C-alpha positions as CSV (number, residue, x, y, z in Angstrom):
1,X,-0.7,-22.9,-10.7
2,X,-3.5,-21.6,-13.1
3,X,-6.6,-21.4,-10.9
4,X,-6.6,-17.6,-10.6
5,X,-6.6,-17.5,-14.6
6,X,-9.1,-20.2,-14.8
7,X,-11.7,-19.0,-11.7
8,X,-11.1,-15.3,-11.0
9,X,-14.4,-14.6,-12.2
10,X,-15.9,-16.8,-10.0
11,X,-15.0,-14.1,-6.5
12,X,-16.2,-11.2,-8.4
13,X,-17.4,-9.1,-5.4
14,X,-21.0,-8.4,-4.4
15,X,-22.6,-4.7,-4.9
16,X,-21.1,-2.3,-1.9
17,X,-23.6,-1.6,0.7
18,X,-23.9,1.9,2.0
19,X,-22.4,1.4,4.9
20,X,-19.3,-0.1,3.5
21,X,-19.4,3.0,0.5
22,X,-19.3,5.5,3.8
23,X,-16.6,3.6,5.8
24,X,-14.4,3.2,2.6
25,X,-14.6,-0.7,3.2
26,X,-15.4,-3.8,1.1
27,X,-16.4,-7.1,2.0
28,X,-13.3,-9.5,1.7
29,X,-13.1,-10.9,-1.8
30,X,-10.2,-12.5,-3.8
31,X,-11.7,-9.9,-6.7
32,X,-10.0,-7.5,-4.3
33,X,-6.5,-8.5,-4.3
34,X,-4.3,-7.6,-6.8
35,X,-2.2,-10.6,-7.8
36,X,1.6,-10.1,-8.2
37,X,4.3,-12.3,-8.9
38,X,5.3,-11.7,-5.3
39,X,2.1,-13.0,-3.6
40,X,0.1,-15.1,-6.6
41,X,1.0,-18.2,-5.0
42,X,-0.1,-17.4,-1.7
43,X,-3.6,-15.7,-3.0
44,X,-3.6,-19.3,-5.0
45,X,-3.1,-21.3,-1.9
46,X,-5.9,-19.2,-0.1
47,X,-8.3,-19.7,-3.0
48,X,-7.7,-23.2,-2.9
49,X,-7.8,-23.9,0.9
50,X,-11.3,-22.4,0.7
51,X,-12.8,-24.7,-1.9
52,X,-11.3,-27.7,0.3
53,X,-8.6,-28.2,-2.3
54,X,-5.7,-28.0,0.1
55,X,-6.2,-28.9,3.9
56,X,-2.7,-27.4,5.5
57,X,-1.5,-23.9,4.4
58,X,0.9,-22.0,6.1
59,X,2.0,-18.0,4.8
60,X,4.8,-15.5,5.7
61,X,5.8,-12.5,4.7
62,X,6.4,-8.9,6.1
63,X,4.0,-6.9,7.3
64,X,2.0,-4.6,5.3
65,X,2.2,-7.2,2.3
66,X,-1.5,-8.1,2.2
67,X,-1.2,-12.0,4.3
68,X,-4.4,-10.3,6.3
69,X,-6.1,-9.6,3.5
70,X,-5.9,-13.0,2.1
71,X,-6.8,-14.7,5.2
72,X,-10.2,-12.4,5.2
73,X,-11.0,-13.8,2.0
74,X,-10.2,-17.1,2.2
75,X,-12.4,-16.9,5.4
76,X,-15.1,-15.3,3.4
77,X,-15.3,-17.7,1.2
78,X,-14.2,-20.6,3.2
79,X,-18.0,-22.4,4.2
80,X,-18.2,-22.5,8.1
81,X,-14.1,-21.1,9.0
82,X,-13.2,-19.6,11.8
83,X,-10.9,-16.5,11.8
84,X,-8.6,-16.1,14.8
85,X,-5.5,-14.7,16.2
86,X,-2.9,-17.5,17.5
87,X,-3.1,-16.4,20.9
88,X,-7.1,-16.1,20.7
89,X,-6.9,-19.9,19.6
90,X,-5.0,-20.8,22.5
91,X,-7.6,-19.5,25.0
92,X,-10.9,-21.0,23.2
93,X,-9.3,-23.9,21.1
94,X,-11.3,-26.3,23.3
95,X,-14.4,-24.9,22.2
96,X,-13.9,-25.4,18.6
97,X,-15.5,-28.2,16.5
98,X,-12.6,-30.5,15.6
99,X,-13.9,-30.4,11.9
100,X,-14.2,-26.7,11.8
101,X,-11.9,-25.5,9.1
102,X,-9.5,-23.0,11.1
103,X,-7.8,-19.8,9.6
104,X,-4.9,-18.8,12.3
105,X,-3.1,-15.0,11.5
106,X,-0.1,-13.6,13.9
107,X,1.3,-17.0,14.6
108,X,5.0,-15.0,15.1
109,X,3.3,-14.1,18.7
110,X,3.9,-17.8,20.1
111,X,7.6,-17.5,19.1
112,X,9.8,-16.9,21.7
113,X,7.1,-18.3,24.2
114,X,8.2,-21.7,24.8
115,X,5.0,-23.1,26.6
116,X,2.8,-21.6,24.3
117,X,4.7,-23.0,21.9
118,X,4.4,-26.3,23.1
119,X,0.5,-26.1,23.4
120,X,-0.1,-24.5,20.3
121,X,2.1,-27.4,18.3
122,X,-0.3,-30.0,20.3
123,X,-3.3,-28.7,19.6
124,X,-2.4,-28.4,15.8
125,X,-1.3,-31.9,15.9
126,X,-4.6,-33.0,17.3
127,X,-6.0,-31.1,14.1
128,X,-3.4,-32.5,11.4
129,X,-4.2,-36.2,12.6
130,X,-7.7,-35.6,12.3
131,X,-7.6,-34.2,8.7
132,X,-9.0,-30.7,10.1
133,X,-8.3,-27.8,7.6
134,X,-5.9,-25.5,9.0
135,X,-4.1,-22.4,7.6
136,X,-1.8,-20.4,9.3
137,X,0.1,-17.0,9.0
138,X,3.5,-15.8,10.3
139,X,4.3,-12.1,10.3
140,X,8.4,-12.0,9.5
141,X,10.7,-10.3,7.1
142,X,12.2,-13.6,6.6
143,X,10.6,-17.2,6.6
144,X,10.8,-18.3,10.1
145,X,12.9,-21.3,9.8
146,X,13.0,-21.8,14.0
147,X,9.0,-20.6,13.5
148,X,8.2,-24.1,11.6
149,X,9.1,-25.7,14.9
150,X,5.1,-24.8,16.2
151,X,4.1,-26.7,13.1
152,X,3.6,-30.3,13.6
153,X,4.2,-33.3,10.5
154,X,5.6,-30.2,8.6
155,X,5.9,-32.4,5.4
156,X,1.9,-32.2,5.2
157,X,1.8,-28.3,4.8
158,X,1.9,-26.2,2.0
159,X,4.5,-23.3,2.9
160,X,4.2,-19.8,1.1
161,X,6.5,-16.8,1.5
162,X,5.4,-13.4,0.4
163,X,8.2,-11.0,-0.6
164,X,7.8,-7.5,-0.1
165,X,6.9,-6.0,-3.6
166,X,9.6,-4.0,-5.8
167,X,9.0,-1.1,-7.6
168,X,7.1,-2.6,-10.6
169,X,5.0,-4.4,-8.5
170,X,4.0,-1.3,-6.3
171,X,3.1,0.2,-9.8
172,X,0.8,-2.6,-10.4
173,X,-0.5,-2.5,-6.5
174,X,-1.1,1.6,-7.0
175,X,-3.0,0.9,-10.1
176,X,-5.0,-1.9,-8.8
177,X,-6.1,0.2,-5.8
178,X,-7.1,3.4,-8.1
179,X,-9.0,1.0,-9.8
180,X,-10.9,-0.5,-7.2
181,X,-11.5,3.1,-5.4
182,X,-12.5,4.4,-8.8
183,X,-9.9,6.9,-9.2
184,X,-7.5,7.6,-11.7
185,X,-3.6,7.9,-11.2
186,X,-1.6,9.4,-14.3
187,X,1.5,7.5,-15.4
188,X,4.3,10.1,-13.9
189,X,2.0,10.3,-10.6
190,X,1.8,6.2,-10.0
191,X,6.2,5.9,-10.6
192,X,6.7,8.9,-8.3
193,X,4.5,7.0,-5.5
194,X,6.2,3.7,-6.5
195,X,9.1,5.0,-5.8
196,X,8.7,6.9,-3.0
197,X,6.0,5.7,-0.9
198,X,7.0,2.4,0.0
199,X,5.4,-1.2,-0.3
200,X,2.7,-1.8,2.5
201,X,-0.6,-2.1,0.8
202,X,-2.0,-0.1,4.0
203,X,0.4,3.0,3.1
204,X,-1.0,2.8,-0.7
205,X,-4.4,2.5,0.7
206,X,-4.4,5.5,3.0
207,X,-2.4,7.8,0.6
208,X,-4.9,6.9,-2.3
209,X,-7.9,7.6,-0.1
210,X,-6.0,10.7,1.2
211,X,-6.0,12.0,-2.9
212,X,-9.8,10.7,-3.1
213,X,-11.2,13.2,-0.2
214,X,-9.8,16.1,-2.8
215,X,-10.6,14.7,-6.2
216,X,-10.7,11.6,-8.0
217,X,-8.7,12.3,-11.3
218,X,-5.1,13.0,-10.8
219,X,-3.9,12.8,-14.4
220,X,-2.1,16.6,-15.4
221,X,1.1,18.0,-14.2
222,X,-0.1,20.1,-12.1
223,X,-2.7,17.6,-10.5
224,X,0.6,15.1,-9.8
225,X,2.8,17.8,-8.4
226,X,0.1,19.2,-6.2
227,X,-0.7,15.2,-5.1
228,X,2.8,15.5,-4.3
229,X,2.3,18.0,-2.0
230,X,-0.5,16.7,-0.3
231,X,1.0,13.7,0.4
232,X,4.1,15.1,1.3
233,X,3.3,13.6,4.9
234,X,3.0,10.2,3.6
235,X,6.5,10.4,1.7
236,X,8.7,11.9,3.9
237,X,8.8,8.8,5.9
238,X,11.7,8.2,3.3
239,X,14.4,10.1,4.4
240,X,16.1,11.6,0.6
241,X,12.5,12.7,0.0
242,X,12.1,16.6,-0.1
243,X,9.8,18.2,-2.2
244,X,11.1,21.7,-1.3
245,X,14.4,20.9,-2.0
246,X,14.2,19.3,-5.2
247,X,11.8,22.0,-6.2
248,X,14.2,25.0,-5.8
249,X,17.1,22.9,-7.1
250,X,15.4,22.7,-10.1
251,X,14.4,26.5,-10.3
252,X,17.7,27.4,-9.9
253,X,19.3,25.2,-12.6
254,X,16.6,26.6,-14.9
255,X,18.2,30.2,-14.6
256,X,19.4,30.1,-18.3
257,X,16.4,28.4,-19.9
258,X,14.0,30.6,-17.9
259,X,16.1,33.9,-17.8
260,X,13.6,36.6,-17.4
261,X,11.6,34.6,-14.6
262,X,13.3,34.9,-10.4
263,X,13.8,31.2,-9.8
264,X,12.8,32.0,-6.3
265,X,9.6,33.5,-7.2
266,X,8.9,30.8,-9.0
267,X,9.9,28.1,-6.7
268,X,7.6,29.7,-4.2
269,X,4.6,29.8,-6.1
270,X,5.3,26.2,-7.4
271,X,5.5,24.8,-3.7
272,X,2.7,27.4,-1.9
273,X,0.0,27.5,-5.2
274,X,0.5,24.4,-6.7
275,X,2.1,21.8,-4.7
276,X,-0.3,23.5,-1.6
277,X,2.7,23.2,1.0
278,X,2.0,25.6,3.8
279,X,3.6,28.8,3.7
280,X,5.4,28.1,7.2
281,X,7.3,24.8,5.6
282,X,8.3,26.6,2.4
283,X,9.7,29.5,4.5
284,X,11.6,27.7,7.1
285,X,13.4,25.6,4.0
286,X,13.9,28.9,2.2
287,X,14.9,30.9,5.4
288,X,12.5,33.5,4.7
289,X,9.3,34.8,6.8
290,X,6.4,33.4,5.8
291,X,4.7,36.5,4.6
292,X,8.3,37.2,2.3
293,X,7.4,33.6,0.4
294,X,3.4,34.5,0.4
295,X,4.6,38.0,-1.4
296,X,6.8,36.2,-3.7
297,X,4.4,33.4,-4.7
298,X,1.6,36.3,-5.1
299,X,4.1,38.1,-7.4
300,X,4.6,35.3,-9.9
301,X,1.3,34.7,-9.9
302,X,0.0,37.8,-11.1
303,X,3.1,37.6,-13.7
304,X,1.8,34.1,-14.6
305,X,-1.8,35.4,-15.1
306,X,-0.8,38.5,-17.3
307,X,1.9,36.9,-19.2
308,X,1.4,33.8,-21.5
309,X,4.9,32.9,-21.9
310,X,5.4,33.1,-18.2
311,X,2.7,30.5,-18.1
312,X,4.2,28.3,-20.4
313,X,7.4,28.1,-18.9
314,X,6.0,27.3,-15.4
315,X,4.3,24.2,-16.9
316,X,7.4,23.5,-18.5
317,X,9.2,23.9,-15.4
318,X,6.6,21.7,-13.2
319,X,7.3,18.7,-15.6
320,X,11.1,19.5,-14.8
321,X,10.2,18.9,-11.3
322,X,8.0,16.1,-11.4
323,X,11.1,14.4,-13.8
324,X,13.6,15.2,-10.9
325,X,11.6,13.2,-8.6
326,X,11.7,10.1,-10.7
327,X,15.8,10.3,-10.5
């Protein structure tokens, strides 16, 4: 399909209201979505549906890949459409105009409930026979081969699957969200977040909102490592992530590179002062008291302040830690 490239400018967002600014939300819009190879067909399907160019559409994909955002954007641009969950639709189906475009989310909730599935299929069948525009969404890791039993006259439906984004697509998504939030994310930090943060749009948005509370520009090496420390709770969901371990291992590996610097002092300073981790967490990993870690960090801070060569060495060390995080 080529409709995205031809008509993308027709769906530009309107000026944000004051309440939207304070709540960090935007009106649903196709222009706010990040078109990726894994979701572009589903976005185009929503755009076509909202313009009456497709009558029956079904999308499916794992949680957090943007299905609800696509439905919300479709609802916002489809005149007179109703958006609701599958369970809610079953309770109000008799009160909905048969000609009203309908967008139904969370259809997977009906799977495994034979009676509800029969009711849902019967209601959809009447809509299909009457030519009433209907869009469905299923949350599932794989296309629900048994789930499409609830879809009547299956051949009349356009079906689209959204896959979890790969690391390159996550990087595109991070840059897209950062631009939407008027933030600057450096290329190194973007790659680190794409590698470790996971692929859900909500997780990425939450992480960037957390960084935005501190500042909007994260482009240099020190800021990138500080961002890693601030987001440690987000990134630690990956069992292989441990900023303390990688920082200390890098410091010990650099003893020959920085022979006049105590590696543990530099690691303590980097984790506490640069990465903004709490002293208790650093002390727990290093098997020391928080007070001892605090003293070591202060000693290195004074040495860094008074000795230009140490300051330069620490700048190089921060870049080495970031490089290790990318491996």
